[in-house]
C-alpha positions as CSV (number, residue, x, y, z in Angstrom):
1,X,27.2,-7.5,24.1
2,X,29.0,-8.3,20.9
3,X,28.0,-11.6,19.3
4,X,31.7,-12.6,18.9
5,X,34.4,-13.0,21.5
6,X,38.1,-14.0,21.1
7,X,40.2,-15.0,24.1
8,X,44.0,-15.1,24.1
9,X,46.1,-15.9,27.2
10,X,48.5,-13.0,26.5
11,X,45.6,-10.5,26.9
12,X,45.4,-11.1,30.6
13,X,47.8,-9.9,33.2
14,X,46.5,-12.1,36.0
15,X,44.3,-15.1,36.7
16,X,41.4,-13.0,38.0
17,X,41.1,-11.3,34.6
18,X,41.3,-14.6,32.8
19,X,38.5,-16.1,34.9
20,X,36.3,-13.0,34.4
21,X,36.8,-13.3,30.7
22,X,35.8,-17.0,30.8
23,X,32.6,-16.0,32.6
24,X,31.9,-13.4,29.9
25,X,32.4,-16.1,27.3
26,X,29.9,-18.4,29.0
27,X,27.5,-15.4,29.3
28,X,27.9,-14.9,25.5
29,X,27.1,-18.5,24.8
30,X,24.0,-18.4,26.8
31,X,22.9,-15.1,25.1
32,X,23.5,-16.5,21.7
33,X,21.4,-19.6,22.6
34,X,18.6,-17.4,24.0
35,X,18.5,-15.4,20.8
36,X,17.8,-18.5,18.8
37,X,21.2,-19.6,17.5
38,X,23.6,-22.4,18.5
39,X,26.8,-20.9,19.9
40,X,30.0,-22.2,18.3
41,X,33.4,-22.7,19.9
42,X,36.6,-22.8,17.9
43,X,39.7,-23.7,19.8
44,X,43.2,-23.4,18.3
45,X,45.8,-25.5,20.3
46,X,49.2,-24.5,19.0
47,X,50.8,-27.4,20.8
48,X,48.8,-29.9,18.8
49,X,50.8,-31.3,15.8
50,X,48.0,-33.2,14.1
51,X,44.8,-31.6,15.2
52,X,45.4,-28.0,16.2
53,X,41.9,-26.6,15.6
54,X,38.8,-28.3,17.2
55,X,35.3,-26.9,17.0
56,X,31.8,-27.7,18.2
57,X,28.4,-26.2,18.7
58,X,26.5,-26.0,22.0
59,X,22.9,-25.9,23.2
60,X,21.6,-25.1,26.6
61,X,25.0,-24.0,27.9
62,X,23.8,-22.8,31.2
63,X,22.9,-26.4,32.2
64,X,26.6,-27.4,32.2
65,X,28.2,-24.0,32.6
66,X,30.4,-25.4,35.4
67,X,32.0,-27.8,32.9
68,X,32.4,-25.2,30.2
69,X,34.1,-22.8,32.7
70,X,36.5,-25.5,33.8
71,X,37.5,-26.7,30.4
72,X,37.8,-23.3,28.9
73,X,40.1,-22.2,31.8
74,X,42.3,-25.3,31.2
75,X,42.6,-24.5,27.5
76,X,43.2,-20.8,27.9
77,X,45.8,-21.5,30.7
78,X,47.7,-23.7,28.2
79,X,47.7,-20.9,25.6
80,X,44.9,-22.0,23.4
81,X,43.1,-19.4,21.3
82,X,39.4,-19.5,21.8
83,X,36.7,-17.9,19.6
84,X,32.9,-17.9,20.3
85,X,30.3,-16.8,17.8
86,X,26.8,-17.7,16.5
87,X,26.8,-20.8,14.3
88,X,23.3,-21.3,12.8
89,X,19.7,-21.1,13.9
90,X,18.7,-23.6,16.5
91,X,16.4,-26.4,15.2
92,X,13.0,-26.6,16.9
93,X,12.2,-29.7,18.9
94,X,9.2,-30.1,16.7
95,X,11.2,-30.0,13.4
96,X,11.1,-33.3,11.6
97,X,14.8,-32.8,10.7
98,X,15.8,-32.8,14.3
99,X,16.7,-36.5,14.5
100,X,18.8,-36.3,11.3
101,X,21.4,-34.6,13.5
102,X,21.3,-37.0,16.5
103,X,21.7,-40.4,14.7
104,X,24.4,-42.3,16.6
105,X,25.1,-44.3,13.4
106,X,26.8,-41.1,12.2
107,X,28.3,-40.3,15.6
108,X,32.0,-39.7,15.9
109,X,32.9,-41.5,19.1
110,X,36.5,-40.2,18.9
111,X,35.3,-36.5,19.2
112,X,36.7,-34.5,22.1
113,X,34.4,-34.8,25.1
114,X,33.8,-31.0,25.1
115,X,32.2,-31.5,21.6
116,X,31.0,-35.0,21.9
117,X,27.3,-34.2,21.5
118,X,25.6,-32.2,18.7
119,X,23.5,-29.3,19.9
120,X,20.4,-31.0,18.7
121,X,21.2,-34.0,20.9
122,X,21.8,-31.8,23.8
123,X,18.4,-30.1,23.3
124,X,16.4,-33.3,23.0
125,X,18.2,-35.1,25.9
126,X,17.8,-32.2,28.3
127,X,14.2,-31.8,27.4
128,X,13.6,-35.5,28.0
129,X,15.7,-35.4,31.2
130,X,13.3,-32.9,32.6
131,X,10.3,-35.0,31.4
132,X,11.6,-38.2,33.1
133,X,13.0,-36.7,36.3
134,X,10.7,-33.8,37.1
135,X,13.6,-31.4,37.7
136,X,15.5,-28.8,35.6
137,X,18.7,-29.7,33.8
138,X,20.6,-26.9,35.5
139,X,19.8,-28.5,38.9
140,X,21.8,-31.6,38.2
141,X,25.1,-31.9,40.1
142,X,28.5,-33.3,39.0
143,X,28.1,-36.5,41.0
144,X,25.2,-38.7,40.1
145,X,23.9,-41.7,41.9
146,X,21.4,-44.2,40.4
147,X,19.1,-46.4,42.5
148,X,15.9,-48.2,41.9
149,X,14.5,-48.2,45.4
150,X,12.4,-45.6,47.2
151,X,14.3,-46.4,50.4
152,X,17.5,-44.9,49.1
153,X,15.4,-41.8,48.2
154,X,14.2,-41.7,51.9
155,X,17.8,-41.8,53.1
156,X,18.9,-39.1,50.7
157,X,16.0,-36.9,51.8
158,X,16.9,-37.4,55.5
159,X,20.5,-36.4,54.8
160,X,19.6,-33.5,52.5
161,X,16.1,-32.3,53.5
162,X,16.5,-29.1,51.6
163,X,17.4,-30.8,48.3
164,X,15.6,-29.9,45.0
165,X,12.7,-32.4,44.4
166,X,10.5,-33.3,41.4
167,X,7.7,-30.8,40.8
168,X,5.3,-33.6,39.8
169,X,4.9,-37.4,39.7
170,X,7.4,-38.7,37.1
171,X,8.9,-42.0,35.9
172,X,12.4,-41.4,37.2
173,X,12.3,-38.8,40.0
174,X,15.6,-36.9,40.7
175,X,16.8,-35.2,43.9
176,X,19.6,-32.7,43.9
177,X,21.7,-31.6,46.9
178,X,23.0,-28.4,45.3
179,X,26.4,-27.0,46.2
180,X,28.3,-24.1,44.6
181,X,29.8,-24.9,41.2
182,X,27.5,-27.9,40.9
183,X,29.7,-29.9,43.3
184,X,26.8,-31.5,45.1
185,X,25.0,-34.8,44.6
186,X,22.1,-36.0,42.5
187,X,20.1,-39.1,43.2
188,X,17.8,-40.6,40.5
189,X,15.4,-43.4,41.1
190,X,15.7,-45.0,37.7
191,X,13.3,-47.9,38.2
192,X,14.0,-51.5,37.3
193,X,15.7,-52.9,34.2
194,X,18.4,-52.2,31.6
195,X,16.1,-50.3,29.3
196,X,15.5,-47.6,32.0
197,X,19.2,-47.6,32.8
198,X,20.1,-46.9,29.1
199,X,17.4,-44.2,28.8
200,X,18.6,-42.2,31.8
201,X,22.3,-42.5,31.0
202,X,21.8,-41.5,27.4
203,X,20.4,-38.2,28.6
204,X,22.5,-37.6,31.8
205,X,25.7,-38.0,29.8
206,X,25.2,-34.7,27.9
207,X,25.7,-32.9,31.2
208,X,29.3,-34.2,31.4
209,X,29.1,-35.4,35.0
210,X,32.3,-36.1,36.9
211,X,31.1,-39.5,38.1
212,X,28.1,-41.8,38.0
213,X,27.6,-44.6,40.5
214,X,25.0,-47.4,40.5
215,X,23.7,-48.0,44.0
216,X,21.7,-51.2,43.8
217,X,20.9,-54.6,45.1
218,X,22.0,-57.9,43.6
219,X,21.7,-61.6,44.0
220,X,24.9,-63.1,45.5
221,X,26.2,-66.0,43.5
222,X,29.0,-67.4,45.7
223,X,28.9,-69.7,48.7
224,X,30.9,-67.3,50.9
225,X,28.5,-64.4,50.7
226,X,25.9,-63.4,53.2
227,X,22.8,-61.2,52.8
228,X,23.9,-57.7,53.4
229,X,27.4,-58.1,52.1
230,X,28.6,-55.6,49.5
231,X,29.8,-56.2,45.9
232,X,32.2,-53.8,44.3
233,X,32.2,-54.4,40.6
234,X,35.5,-54.8,38.7
235,X,33.9,-55.9,35.5
236,X,30.6,-56.8,33.9
237,X,29.0,-59.7,32.1
238,X,26.7,-57.9,29.6
239,X,23.6,-60.1,29.1
240,X,21.2,-57.2,29.2
241,X,21.1,-56.8,25.4
242,X,20.2,-53.2,25.0
243,X,23.5,-51.8,23.9
244,X,24.9,-54.8,21.9
245,X,24.3,-53.1,18.5
246,X,26.0,-49.9,19.7
247,X,29.0,-51.3,21.4
248,X,30.4,-54.8,20.6
249,X,30.3,-57.4,23.5
250,X,34.0,-58.0,22.8
251,X,35.0,-54.6,24.3
252,X,36.0,-54.8,27.9
253,X,34.1,-52.5,30.3
254,X,35.8,-51.8,33.6
255,X,34.9,-49.2,36.4
256,X,37.0,-46.2,37.1
257,X,40.0,-47.4,39.2
258,X,40.1,-44.4,41.5
259,X,36.4,-44.5,42.3
260,X,36.8,-48.2,43.2
261,X,39.7,-47.4,45.4
262,X,37.7,-44.7,47.3
263,X,34.7,-47.1,47.6
264,X,37.0,-49.8,49.0
265,X,38.6,-47.4,51.5
266,X,35.1,-46.4,52.9
267,X,33.9,-50.1,53.0
268,X,37.0,-50.9,55.0
269,X,36.5,-47.9,57.2
270,X,33.1,-49.3,58.2
271,X,34.5,-52.8,58.4
272,X,31.9,-54.1,56.0
273,X,32.4,-57.4,54.2
274,X,32.6,-57.1,50.5
275,X,33.7,-59.0,47.4
276,X,35.2,-57.6,44.2
277,X,34.5,-59.2,40.9
278,X,32.3,-59.5,37.8
279,X,28.6,-58.4,38.0
280,X,26.3,-60.3,35.6
281,X,23.6,-58.0,34.3
282,X,20.5,-59.6,32.7
283,X,17.3,-58.3,31.1
284,X,15.3,-61.1,32.6
285,X,14.0,-60.6,36.2
286,X,12.9,-64.2,36.3
287,X,16.2,-65.7,35.0
288,X,15.8,-68.4,37.6
289,X,13.1,-69.9,35.4
290,X,15.8,-70.7,32.8
291,X,18.3,-71.6,35.5
292,X,20.5,-74.1,33.6
293,X,21.3,-71.8,30.7
294,X,22.0,-68.7,32.9
295,X,24.0,-70.6,35.5
296,X,26.3,-71.9,32.7
297,X,27.0,-68.3,31.7
298,X,27.5,-67.3,35.4
299,X,30.1,-70.1,35.8
300,X,32.0,-69.2,32.6
301,X,32.1,-65.5,33.5
302,X,33.0,-66.2,37.2
303,X,30.4,-63.6,38.2
304,X,30.0,-62.9,41.9
305,X,26.6,-61.1,41.6
306,X,23.6,-60.7,39.3
307,X,21.5,-57.6,38.7
308,X,19.6,-55.8,35.9
309,X,21.2,-52.4,35.5
310,X,24.9,-52.3,36.4
311,X,26.4,-53.3,33.1
312,X,24.1,-51.0,31.2
313,X,25.0,-48.0,33.2
314,X,28.7,-48.9,32.9
315,X,28.6,-49.5,29.2
316,X,27.0,-46.1,28.6
317,X,29.5,-44.6,31.0
318,X,32.2,-46.0,28.7
319,X,30.6,-44.9,25.5
320,X,30.1,-41.3,26.7
321,X,33.4,-41.2,28.6
322,X,31.9,-40.6,32.1
323,X,33.8,-42.1,35.0
324,X,31.6,-44.8,36.6
325,X,31.5,-47.4,39.4
326,X,29.0,-49.9,40.9
327,X,28.4,-50.7,44.5
328,X,25.8,-53.3,45.1
329,X,24.4,-55.0,48.3
330,X,23.5,-58.7,48.4
331,X,19.7,-58.9,49.0
332,X,19.3,-62.6,48.1
333,X,21.1,-65.8,47.1
334,X,18.9,-67.5,44.6
335,X,21.4,-70.4,43.9
336,X,21.7,-71.2,47.6
337,X,18.2,-71.5,48.8
338,X,17.7,-67.8,49.7
339,X,15.5,-66.3,46.9
340,X,14.2,-62.8,47.2
341,X,11.0,-63.2,49.2
342,X,8.9,-60.3,50.5
343,X,9.3,-60.8,54.2
344,X,13.1,-61.3,54.1
345,X,13.5,-58.5,51.6
346,X,11.8,-55.9,53.8
347,X,14.0,-56.7,56.8
348,X,17.1,-56.6,54.7
349,X,16.2,-53.2,53.2
350,X,15.7,-51.6,56.5
351,X,19.1,-52.8,57.8
352,X,21.1,-51.9,54.7
353,X,19.7,-48.8,53.1
354,X,21.3,-46.0,55.2
355,X,24.9,-47.3,55.3
356,X,24.8,-48.2,51.6
357,X,24.1,-44.7,50.5
358,X,26.4,-43.1,53.0
359,X,29.3,-45.3,51.8
360,X,28.9,-44.1,48.2
361,X,28.5,-40.4,49.3
362,X,31.6,-40.6,51.4
363,X,33.6,-42.1,48.5
364,X,32.4,-39.4,46.2
365,X,33.3,-36.8,48.7
366,X,36.8,-38.3,48.9
367,X,37.0,-38.3,45.1
368,X,35.9,-34.7,44.9
369,X,38.5,-33.6,47.5
370,X,41.3,-35.6,45.8
371,X,40.3,-34.6,42.2
372,X,38.7,-31.2,42.3
373,X,39.1,-30.9,38.5
374,X,37.5,-34.2,37.8
375,X,38.8,-37.8,37.8
376,X,41.6,-38.7,35.4
377,X,39.9,-40.1,32.3
378,X,42.8,-41.5,30.3
379,X,41.2,-45.0,30.4
380,X,38.0,-43.8,28.7
381,X,39.6,-41.7,26.0
382,X,40.0,-42.9,22.4
383,X,43.4,-44.0,21.2
384,X,43.7,-41.0,19.0
385,X,42.3,-38.5,21.5
386,X,45.0,-36.9,23.6
387,X,44.2,-34.8,26.6
388,X,42.7,-31.5,25.8
389,X,45.8,-29.7,27.2
390,X,48.4,-32.3,26.7
391,X,51.0,-33.1,24.0
392,X,50.0,-34.9,20.8
């Protein structure tokens, strides 16, 4: 196979030929990478007045081939001219210069999502993803759920007994219900706390998933909430601290509207009580020990629930332009004489675990059916970043 390929819409007489050419383009990128170079994409968009040529390098293209196939097809269908060729030798993961090319202080957050990550960043993130989850990067699916409870893993395994499982004990085990074109579901038990939530979303983001959803528990903060009620986040109070230096606290973080609509429809289908509102995320599991200070922030933010991961996942979803949502279940009411105690917690877990996961999976299924090419992402694009195939 030649190490260079050029694609032009006028070269194809029908859609089948175009799709076959895109598959060949992906094959070439994988071959270039196997041969020790980074493949480079150059895309000329004649419709773009101010930014007609966009370029970027890739690594590990087989891990997100479904995404490359989809985006290249969109571009080629619009009349873009696409060139693929070797760029430069890939940097070894043991090279001291590796991290010079992944420093987010030098990161262009307005870069097109197709080229958002440097190839060095892709390499290191996918290597670490395998280390943390015990599964291969190419097994990850488009729709990713995060939990921090083994019970949700048990439900996932009962629903998808043939799913891909970790090949060894790991820190954040992942489970993959694989479907053609990566349209299945991945569940990751991320453990507890915002540091873990940042770590996993830093690395998952390079796979360009179509949606990430936090499936967790929370403390209910309002009088009219009961144990077992659901909370659908519409905003976040960021008191976790781990991303403050990377994204100012003044920037509003809101979930994907359509994901919330689908989650709400499924909640109402099952006639489950839920409340929409702000989720307060803290890095202090024992926040009750500084109650006065924390409750003051809760009152000011009008939060309806408190947890340790949701705002972190959401903030990284915003940073990396991945559609996100949060559905929590009230496991305790610490401000109303119902703290999380072992005996009560175990009973609650058994009664809530199956429906909680099923609601999220049904909502994602609805999203997938309604948006087969991915959720609209206008709300998470930069102001100077028009759609890949739209006018500028």
